[in-house]
Short mmCIF file of the C-alpha atoms (twelve columns), coordinates in Angstrom:
data_MODEL
# 
_entry.id   MODEL 
# 
loop_
_atom_site.group_PDB 
_atom_site.id 
_atom_site.type_symbol 
_atom_site.label_atom_id 
_atom_site.label_alt_id 
_atom_site.label_comp_id 
_atom_site.label_asym_id 
_atom_site.label_seq_id 
_atom_site.Cartn_x 
_atom_site.Cartn_y 
_atom_site.Cartn_z 
_atom_site.pdbx_PDB_model_num 
ATOM 1   C CA . GLU A 1   -96.975  -200.711 -184.027 1 
ATOM 2   C CA . TYR A 2   -95.370  -202.527 -180.440 1 
ATOM 3   C CA . LEU A 3   -94.938  -199.328 -179.009 1 
ATOM 4   C CA . SER A 4   -98.687  -199.010 -178.003 1 
ATOM 5   C CA . GLN A 5   -98.514  -202.287 -176.549 1 
ATOM 6   C CA . ILE A 6   -95.429  -201.504 -174.660 1 
ATOM 7   C CA . ASP A 7   -96.854  -198.775 -173.216 1 
ATOM 8   C CA . LYS A 8   -99.891  -201.053 -172.349 1 
ATOM 9   C CA . ASP A 9   -97.905  -203.599 -170.063 1 
ATOM 10  C CA . LEU A 10  -95.525  -200.955 -168.521 1 
ATOM 11  C CA . HIS A 11  -97.849  -200.152 -165.607 1 
ATOM 12  C CA . ARG A 12  -98.115  -203.955 -165.153 1 
ATOM 13  C CA . THR A 13  -94.549  -204.445 -164.643 1 
ATOM 14  C CA . PHE A 14  -93.489  -204.983 -161.085 1 
ATOM 15  C CA . PRO A 15  -96.154  -202.801 -159.836 1 
ATOM 16  C CA . GLY A 16  -95.382  -200.571 -156.928 1 
ATOM 17  C CA . HIS A 17  -91.772  -201.562 -157.062 1 
ATOM 18  C CA . PRO A 18  -89.586  -198.519 -156.075 1 
ATOM 19  C CA . CYS A 19  -87.254  -199.053 -159.094 1 
ATOM 20  C CA . MET A 20  -90.084  -198.961 -161.642 1 
ATOM 21  C CA . ASP A 21  -91.680  -195.901 -160.409 1 
ATOM 22  C CA . LEU A 22  -88.228  -193.735 -159.927 1 
ATOM 23  C CA . GLY A 23  -87.469  -193.620 -163.699 1 
ATOM 24  C CA . GLY A 24  -87.629  -197.196 -164.127 1 
ATOM 25  C CA . ARG A 25  -90.765  -197.430 -166.538 1 
ATOM 26  C CA . ALA A 26  -88.947  -194.712 -168.859 1 
ATOM 27  C CA . ALA A 27  -86.062  -196.552 -169.058 1 
ATOM 28  C CA . LEU A 28  -87.794  -200.098 -169.433 1 
ATOM 29  C CA . ARG A 29  -89.748  -198.684 -172.271 1 
ATOM 30  C CA . ARG A 30  -86.255  -197.579 -173.861 1 
ATOM 31  C CA . ILE A 31  -85.289  -200.840 -173.431 1 
ATOM 32  C CA . LEU A 32  -88.018  -202.459 -175.130 1 
ATOM 33  C CA . SER A 33  -88.775  -200.085 -177.870 1 
ATOM 34  C CA . ALA A 34  -84.740  -200.485 -178.879 1 
ATOM 35  C CA . TYR A 35  -84.974  -204.471 -178.614 1 
ATOM 36  C CA . GLY A 36  -88.123  -204.145 -180.809 1 
ATOM 37  C CA . GLN A 37  -86.034  -201.879 -183.860 1 
ATOM 38  C CA . ARG A 38  -82.853  -204.079 -183.220 1 
ATOM 39  C CA . ASN A 39  -85.239  -207.326 -183.837 1 
ATOM 40  C CA . PRO A 40  -88.443  -206.431 -186.077 1 
ATOM 41  C CA . ALA A 41  -89.168  -210.560 -186.150 1 
ATOM 42  C CA . VAL A 42  -89.737  -210.426 -182.478 1 
ATOM 43  C CA . GLY A 43  -90.536  -206.736 -182.038 1 
ATOM 44  C CA . TYR A 44  -92.432  -207.003 -178.896 1 
ATOM 45  C CA . CYS A 45  -93.772  -209.679 -176.663 1 
ATOM 46  C CA . GLN A 46  -95.931  -209.606 -173.644 1 
ATOM 47  C CA . GLY A 47  -93.270  -211.054 -171.220 1 
ATOM 48  C CA . LEU A 48  -90.160  -209.161 -172.754 1 
ATOM 49  C CA . ASN A 49  -91.330  -206.337 -170.322 1 
ATOM 50  C CA . PHE A 50  -90.739  -208.668 -167.152 1 
ATOM 51  C CA . LEU A 51  -87.510  -209.633 -168.334 1 
ATOM 52  C CA . GLY A 52  -86.037  -206.316 -169.378 1 
ATOM 53  C CA . ALA A 53  -87.364  -204.989 -165.756 1 
ATOM 54  C CA . THR A 54  -85.372  -207.684 -163.845 1 
ATOM 55  C CA . PHE A 55  -82.124  -206.993 -165.713 1 
ATOM 56  C CA . LEU A 56  -82.954  -203.340 -164.781 1 
ATOM 57  C CA . LEU A 57  -83.309  -204.096 -161.159 1 
ATOM 58  C CA . LEU A 58  -79.979  -205.258 -161.270 1 
ATOM 59  C CA . LEU A 59  -77.769  -203.462 -164.079 1 
ATOM 60  C CA . PRO A 60  -77.640  -200.081 -165.836 1 
ATOM 61  C CA . GLU A 61  -79.816  -199.695 -168.679 1 
ATOM 62  C CA . GLU A 62  -77.493  -200.333 -171.720 1 
ATOM 63  C CA . GLU A 63  -76.378  -203.432 -170.196 1 
ATOM 64  C CA . ALA A 64  -80.112  -204.651 -169.146 1 
ATOM 65  C CA . PHE A 65  -80.575  -204.135 -172.757 1 
ATOM 66  C CA . TRP A 66  -77.536  -206.036 -173.895 1 
ATOM 67  C CA . CYS A 67  -78.429  -208.784 -171.379 1 
ATOM 68  C CA . LEU A 68  -82.309  -208.911 -172.815 1 
ATOM 69  C CA . ALA A 69  -81.035  -209.509 -176.408 1 
ATOM 70  C CA . ALA A 70  -78.584  -212.044 -175.400 1 
ATOM 71  C CA . LEU A 71  -81.229  -213.995 -173.185 1 
ATOM 72  C CA . VAL A 72  -83.525  -213.745 -176.329 1 
ATOM 73  C CA . GLU A 73  -81.142  -214.143 -179.099 1 
ATOM 74  C CA . ASP A 74  -78.462  -216.284 -177.830 1 
ATOM 75  C CA . LEU A 75  -80.140  -218.404 -174.787 1 
ATOM 76  C CA . LEU A 76  -83.728  -218.650 -175.699 1 
ATOM 77  C CA . GLY A 77  -83.539  -217.915 -179.220 1 
ATOM 78  C CA . THR A 78  -85.805  -215.874 -181.055 1 
ATOM 79  C CA . ALA A 79  -88.246  -218.540 -182.019 1 
ATOM 80  C CA . TYR A 80  -89.420  -218.346 -178.189 1 
ATOM 81  C CA . PHE A 81  -91.104  -214.852 -178.327 1 
ATOM 82  C CA . ASP A 82  -92.065  -214.802 -182.491 1 
ATOM 83  C CA . GLU A 83  -95.351  -214.726 -183.547 1 
ATOM 84  C CA . ARG A 84  -95.872  -218.606 -183.800 1 
ATOM 85  C CA . MET A 85  -93.745  -219.184 -180.254 1 
ATOM 86  C CA . ALA A 86  -93.252  -222.745 -181.119 1 
ATOM 87  C CA . ALA A 87  -90.280  -223.182 -178.837 1 
ATOM 88  C CA . PRO A 88  -92.369  -222.678 -175.562 1 
ATOM 89  C CA . GLN A 89  -95.228  -224.439 -176.797 1 
ATOM 90  C CA . VAL A 90  -92.584  -227.335 -177.315 1 
ATOM 91  C CA . ASP A 91  -91.097  -226.843 -173.611 1 
ATOM 92  C CA . VAL A 92  -94.812  -227.049 -172.402 1 
ATOM 93  C CA . LEU A 93  -95.268  -230.248 -174.052 1 
ATOM 94  C CA . VAL A 94  -92.145  -231.805 -172.544 1 
ATOM 95  C CA . TYR A 95  -93.296  -230.533 -169.310 1 
ATOM 96  C CA . GLY A 96  -96.381  -232.266 -169.574 1 
ATOM 97  C CA . HIS A 97  -94.882  -235.519 -170.630 1 
ATOM 98  C CA . LEU A 98  -92.287  -235.203 -167.575 1 
ATOM 99  C CA . LEU A 99  -95.454  -234.525 -165.263 1 
ATOM 100 C CA . GLN A 100 -97.247  -237.295 -166.641 1 
ATOM 101 C CA . GLY A 101 -94.604  -239.688 -166.133 1 
ATOM 102 C CA . ARG A 102 -93.091  -238.371 -162.548 1 
ATOM 103 C CA . PHE A 103 -96.422  -237.112 -161.046 1 
ATOM 104 C CA . PRO A 104 -99.362  -239.784 -162.263 1 
ATOM 105 C CA . THR A 105 -101.509 -239.151 -159.684 1 
ATOM 106 C CA . LEU A 106 -101.282 -235.390 -160.042 1 
ATOM 107 C CA . TRP A 107 -101.616 -235.603 -163.968 1 
ATOM 108 C CA . ARG A 108 -104.892 -237.691 -164.059 1 
ATOM 109 C CA . HIS A 109 -106.148 -235.224 -161.310 1 
ATOM 110 C CA . LEU A 110 -105.450 -232.127 -163.696 1 
ATOM 111 C CA . ALA A 111 -106.893 -234.124 -166.619 1 
ATOM 112 C CA . ALA A 112 -109.997 -235.007 -164.607 1 
ATOM 113 C CA . LEU A 113 -110.521 -231.543 -163.752 1 
ATOM 114 C CA . GLU A 114 -109.768 -230.700 -167.636 1 
ATOM 115 C CA . VAL A 115 -106.998 -228.295 -166.662 1 
ATOM 116 C CA . ASP A 116 -104.744 -227.790 -169.663 1 
ATOM 117 C CA . ALA A 117 -101.104 -227.974 -168.511 1 
ATOM 118 C CA . ALA A 118 -100.223 -225.631 -171.182 1 
ATOM 119 C CA . SER A 119 -102.523 -222.753 -169.839 1 
ATOM 120 C CA . VAL A 120 -100.902 -222.574 -166.656 1 
ATOM 121 C CA . THR A 121 -97.389  -222.993 -167.741 1 
ATOM 122 C CA . LEU A 122 -96.881  -221.192 -170.963 1 
ATOM 123 C CA . HIS A 123 -96.251  -218.330 -168.968 1 
ATOM 124 C CA . TRP A 124 -93.903  -219.799 -166.458 1 
ATOM 125 C CA . PHE A 125 -91.439  -220.582 -169.873 1 
ATOM 126 C CA . LEU A 126 -91.933  -217.081 -171.534 1 
ATOM 127 C CA . LEU A 127 -91.247  -215.029 -168.388 1 
ATOM 128 C CA . CYS A 128 -88.530  -217.602 -167.152 1 
ATOM 129 C CA . PHE A 129 -90.223  -217.900 -163.748 1 
ATOM 130 C CA . LEU A 130 -90.065  -214.710 -162.503 1 
ATOM 131 C CA . ASN A 131 -93.686  -214.412 -161.803 1 
ATOM 132 C CA . SER A 132 -94.424  -217.771 -160.442 1 
ATOM 133 C CA . LEU A 133 -90.929  -218.231 -157.934 1 
ATOM 134 C CA . PRO A 134 -89.583  -215.565 -155.706 1 
ATOM 135 C CA . LEU A 135 -87.207  -213.477 -157.509 1 
ATOM 136 C CA . ASP A 136 -84.102  -214.780 -155.736 1 
ATOM 137 C CA . SER A 137 -85.354  -218.064 -156.712 1 
ATOM 138 C CA . ALA A 138 -85.964  -217.177 -160.378 1 
ATOM 139 C CA . LEU A 139 -82.616  -215.329 -160.587 1 
ATOM 140 C CA . ARG A 140 -80.669  -218.447 -159.500 1 
# 
């Protein structure tokens, strides 16, 4: 069941942030478990915790839930968070192609170091850059 995974991820979500310490984690758990019930094809996927928490920083709980649902179902599509995660993998491949075309020196350097761009960038796409950019930039 996905509730145990949600519980494991709650403390990793914006640790030390005052909104998460003042009842925010309980609200986030409710949002994520409600979303898992709403969309059993997705259930819970790591990354949804940061997306839901970001909405909770800005909105009341119910609105945060509906924004999470709209992001997953309408903007990104459920294929972004299903078991196969094919959609973000396509985004990673497109990013790699763009990187190779626009920054060939960097691409060759990463290839020489045997750095797989997907191992770094998949997380970027799943979290909509929330963990790789300052929050104000990611929100823009």
